[in-house]
Steps between C-alpha positions, in 0.01 A plus 500: 500500500604132491836570667334723762272219596795264532673748722187547713458123523862468620468779755178350637656156521802634687275679746293187558820298561630762747162491679499121509849486647402761757197294602718191520729676746206631697354151525824321589681758712245778570741731318351756264784617269302797360414627848856441617637709214241783482340494844184342628203641319683804378343660191761343269444156658129526438568615143721195441228270634247664275725463194565136578126438541424677170773300330349176637160589360658596167695174478193297595290677237768460231598139583270342236641727232859444620453123497365517143779732400763258634337204317559681175872524587493877483613590851831678485779270614317172449577276210213409269353154533661246269291401199342156527 
């Protein structure tokens, strides 16, 4: 279950980053990448927006745990903190 949670955390984080970049482009250039690729308010576009929103809520809810997890040096790919 531990590895599944890590995978879910990673997928959620990637979706939040994609959503953030999309909103950056909307704000700067009024260009919606998701709508440009899949069509404006097509069913798949709406589904992507819903997934990104759910991912944002998930990441926000998990952020205290993820911060604690990182402090312990247990996040995959991060070196443990040096002993003092």
